[in-house]
LOMARSE-466286 format. One line per 5 residues: their letters; for each residue x, y, z of C-alpha. Coordinates in nm, 4 decimals. Layout:
<pts>
A) X:Y:Z ~ ...
</pts>
This chain:
<pts>
MRGWL) -5.6074:2.4435:3.5815 ~ -5.4237:2.6811:3.8123 ~ -5.1647:2.4092:3.8774 ~ -5.0988:2.3667:3.5036 ~ -5.0615:2.7430:3.4562
TGISV) -4.8243:2.7648:3.7498 ~ -4.6133:2.4801:3.6101 ~ -4.5931:2.6375:3.2662 ~ -4.4948:2.9738:3.4150 ~ -4.2151:2.8161:3.6172
AVLVC) -4.0836:2.6301:3.3106 ~ -4.0797:2.9507:3.1051 ~ -3.8880:3.1333:3.3773 ~ -3.6336:2.8520:3.4082 ~ -3.5744:2.8421:3.0316
AAIPT) -3.5296:3.2177:3.0197 ~ -3.2706:3.1986:3.2958 ~ -3.0567:2.9362:3.1160 ~ -2.7916:3.1111:2.8998 ~ -2.7739:3.0070:2.5368
RAEED) -2.4538:2.8687:2.3863 ~ -2.4086:3.1920:2.1904 ~ -2.4199:3.3850:2.5170 ~ -2.1711:3.1496:2.6777 ~ -1.9328:3.1455:2.3788
PKPPI) -1.9705:3.4703:2.1858 ~ -1.7906:3.4847:1.8534 ~ -1.4632:3.6736:1.9037 ~ -1.4186:3.9948:1.7032 ~ -1.2081:3.9824:1.3893
DGSRP) -0.8466:4.0642:1.4647 ~ -0.6282:4.1413:1.1638 ~ -0.3137:4.1927:1.3705 ~ -0.2258:3.8330:1.4592 ~ 0.1081:3.7050:1.3251
GMYFA) 0.1253:3.4801:1.0219 ~ 0.2463:3.4253:0.6673 ~ 0.0489:3.5956:0.3925 ~ 0.0151:3.6249:0.0173 ~ -0.1469:3.9126:-0.1718
ADGLY) -0.2436:4.0062:-0.5265 ~ -0.2467:4.3769:-0.6141 ~ -0.3977:4.5955:-0.8807 ~ -0.2706:4.9497:-0.9254 ~ -0.2948:5.2691:-1.1246
GFAMF) 0.0344:5.4518:-1.1751 ~ 0.0737:5.8287:-1.2108 ~ 0.3948:5.9203:-1.3943 ~ 0.6066:6.1746:-1.2039 ~ 0.8874:6.1809:-1.4613
GNGVS) 1.1432:6.4584:-1.4929 ~ 1.4801:6.5622:-1.6368 ~ 1.3372:6.6220:-1.9818 ~ 1.0871:6.3368:-1.9895 ~ 0.7166:6.3246:-1.9137
GDNSF) 0.4821:6.0287:-1.9284 ~ 0.1243:5.9124:-1.9336 ~ -0.0470:5.7150:-1.6578 ~ -0.0917:5.3400:-1.6583 ~ -0.2697:5.0479:-1.4927
GWGTR) -0.0551:4.7680:-1.3553 ~ -0.0276:4.4687:-1.1257 ~ 0.1734:4.3384:-0.8343 ~ 0.2110:4.0477:-0.5966 ~ 0.3480:4.0189:-0.2425
AGYRA) 0.4444:3.7473:0.0041 ~ 0.5478:3.8163:0.3602 ~ 0.5350:3.7444:0.7288 ~ 0.3703:3.9516:0.9994 ~ 0.6023:3.9065:1.2949
NRYLA) 0.3790:4.0707:1.5555 ~ 0.0945:4.3198:1.5891 ~ 0.3102:4.6078:1.4679 ~ 0.5606:4.4840:1.2094 ~ 0.5604:4.2826:0.8855
LEGQI) 0.8326:4.2121:0.6274 ~ 0.7503:4.1215:0.2678 ~ 0.8892:4.0734:-0.0794 ~ 0.7064:4.2485:-0.3628 ~ 0.7058:4.2435:-0.7419
ESPAG) 0.5274:4.5314:-0.9129 ~ 0.4770:4.6457:-1.2706 ~ 0.2897:4.9567:-1.3828 ~ 0.2590:4.8209:-1.7354 ~ 0.3150:5.0635:-2.0191
FDLLV) 0.4261:5.4191:-1.9369 ~ 0.4615:5.6123:-2.2643 ~ 0.7725:5.8333:-2.2637 ~ 0.7051:6.1832:-2.3936 ~ 0.9513:6.4569:-2.4895
GGAKV) 0.7943:6.7874:-2.5884 ~ 0.4581:6.6114:-2.5988 ~ 0.5763:6.3573:-2.8576 ~ 0.6033:5.9872:-2.7799 ~ 0.9634:5.8656:-2.8029
GKVDP) 0.9327:5.5267:-2.6352 ~ 0.7558:5.3112:-2.3846 ~ 0.8717:5.1684:-2.0534 ~ 0.7247:4.8673:-1.8714 ~ 0.9104:4.8754:-1.5384
LVWTV) 0.9409:4.5712:-1.3166 ~ 1.0183:4.6669:-0.9567 ~ 1.1497:4.4159:-0.7009 ~ 1.1554:4.5376:-0.3399 ~ 1.1764:4.4196:0.0182
NARGY) 0.9293:4.6203:0.2260 ~ 0.8828:4.6846:0.5964 ~ 0.5317:4.7653:0.7173 ~ 0.4565:4.9349:1.0470 ~ 0.0961:4.8893:1.1641
YPMGA) -0.1368:5.0682:1.4006 ~ -0.3657:4.7751:1.4923 ~ -0.7367:4.8561:1.5232 ~ -0.9097:4.5195:1.5120 ~ -1.0348:4.4430:1.1622
FQPYG) -0.9016:4.7792:1.0370 ~ -0.5223:4.7833:1.0005 ~ -0.3639:5.1122:0.8821 ~ 0.0093:5.1024:0.8084 ~ 0.3102:5.2906:0.6803
LVGVG) 0.5570:5.1320:0.4375 ~ 0.9190:5.1719:0.3269 ~ 1.0912:4.9492:0.0711 ~ 1.4248:4.9093:-0.1089 ~ 1.5101:4.7118:-0.4207
MWLPG) 1.5737:4.7251:-0.7945 ~ 1.3920:4.8982:-1.0784 ~ 1.4179:4.7190:-1.4159 ~ 1.3063:4.9366:-1.7104 ~ 1.1638:4.6822:-1.9560
LEDED) 1.2367:4.9156:-2.2487 ~ 1.2590:4.7380:-2.5828 ~ 1.4868:4.8570:-2.8632 ~ 1.2031:4.8931:-3.1123 ~ 1.0420:5.1472:-2.8780
LVVGT) 1.3312:5.3919:-2.9090 ~ 1.3396:5.6818:-3.1515 ~ 1.6900:5.7452:-3.2839 ~ 1.8307:6.0939:-3.2242 ~ 1.5738:6.2024:-2.9661
AIAPG) 1.7138:6.4138:-2.6830 ~ 1.6099:6.2552:-2.3546 ~ 1.8116:6.4447:-2.0961 ~ 2.0578:6.7373:-2.1142 ~ 2.3507:6.6386:-2.3350
TAFAE) 2.2128:6.2958:-2.4263 ~ 2.0351:6.1476:-2.7257 ~ 1.9749:5.8093:-2.8860 ~ 2.2536:5.7512:-3.1387 ~ 2.1059:5.4080:-3.2037
PGAND) 1.8473:5.1895:-3.0323 ~ 1.9730:5.0904:-2.6896 ~ 2.2757:5.3215:-2.6997 ~ 2.1591:5.5510:-2.4195 ~ 2.1639:5.4404:-2.0572
FVDDR) 1.8940:5.6729:-1.9291 ~ 1.6775:5.3719:-1.8447 ~ 1.9405:5.1354:-1.7052 ~ 1.8544:4.9088:-1.4117 ~ 1.8575:5.1180:-1.0972
FAMKF) 1.8418:5.1031:-0.7211 ~ 1.4962:5.2137:-0.6061 ~ 1.3082:5.3029:-0.2901 ~ 0.9397:5.3310:-0.2124 ~ 0.7445:5.5080:0.0602
GGGFD) 0.3767:5.5219:0.1379 ~ 0.0893:5.3920:0.3424 ~ -0.2513:5.2334:0.3303 ~ -0.4844:5.0030:0.5176 ~ -0.6037:4.6440:0.5256
YNLTD) -0.9593:4.5583:0.6263 ~ -1.0123:4.2000:0.7407 ~ -1.3367:4.0368:0.6317 ~ -1.2306:3.7276:0.8284 ~ -0.9183:3.6380:1.0232
AFALG) -0.7686:3.5114:0.6962 ~ -0.9066:3.7306:0.4151 ~ -0.8465:4.1040:0.3886 ~ -0.9060:4.3786:0.1345 ~ -0.6952:4.6919:0.1229
MNIIY) -0.5891:5.0122:-0.0471 ~ -0.2643:5.2088:-0.0521 ~ -0.0793:5.5059:-0.1995 ~ 0.2919:5.4478:-0.2715 ~ 0.5679:5.6700:-0.4137
TRPFA) 0.8418:5.4791:-0.6014 ~ 1.1722:5.6487:-0.6783 ~ 1.4306:5.4887:-0.9110 ~ 1.7525:5.6794:-0.8466 ~ 1.9217:5.8560:-1.1397
DSSQA) 2.2119:6.0907:-1.2062 ~ 2.1915:6.4140:-1.4048 ~ 2.2329:6.2334:-1.7386 ~ 1.9397:6.0015:-1.6762 ~ 1.5677:6.0603:-1.6823
NLSYI) 1.3802:6.0717:-1.3520 ~ 1.1161:5.7988:-1.3909 ~ 0.9481:5.8187:-1.0510 ~ 0.5803:5.7420:-1.0132 ~ 0.2966:5.7265:-0.7601
TVGWT) 0.0581:5.4315:-0.7472 ~ -0.2906:5.4011:-0.6034 ~ -0.3375:5.0327:-0.5309 ~ -0.6044:4.7873:-0.4227 ~ -0.5344:4.4427:-0.2873
IQYTF) -0.6746:4.1106:-0.1694 ~ -0.4713:3.9253:0.0903 ~ -0.4856:3.5804:0.2467 ~ -0.3035:3.4850:0.5665 ~ -0.2054:3.1198:0.5740
AFSQD) -0.1345:3.0675:0.9441 ~ -0.1679:3.2492:1.2727 ~ 0.0153:3.1942:1.5953 ~ -0.1961:3.0673:1.8807 ~ -0.0941:3.3439:2.1230
</pts>
């Protein structure tokens, strides 16, 4: 009996000393900073920061992005964004509605922290107003010295050069899938005869990275 007990004890000790496969090959931590191509779908809520005689209400919207993360610290992307349906207000009265479509090329600078990836962003592109003639109210003063003589006659919402600045973070659930949030200020440039139609967006995103380098 003692021999059997001794044999069992030795077997238990030997098994305990053998490392498991999990111990030999631990799962690597998620790293959201590896290079690769990515695609993202965005939701957003826009806060109108209009000026030069015009105010506006806030609006939900959408966006999409495609880009390439070149290294741990830098990514370049193309973005389309639309805060759909800002009402234009003059003296509290609605005089029109603008559905801007914003096309930009953005540079992102990251501070890599494993699965958590905070970043800053700067972008340049075009701001397209999406203002339809039937939305305009004839004779309404929009900016100093300007008014609608007829629908479409005023250029206060012409296509414009635009810039955006902001920051946010991505959080990788896996090496491929990430969720994120951001706060971005978009500024369509205007002269003194045009309305300032800047806005701030709070956005949320889901992103998928198609390929990583093997470095």
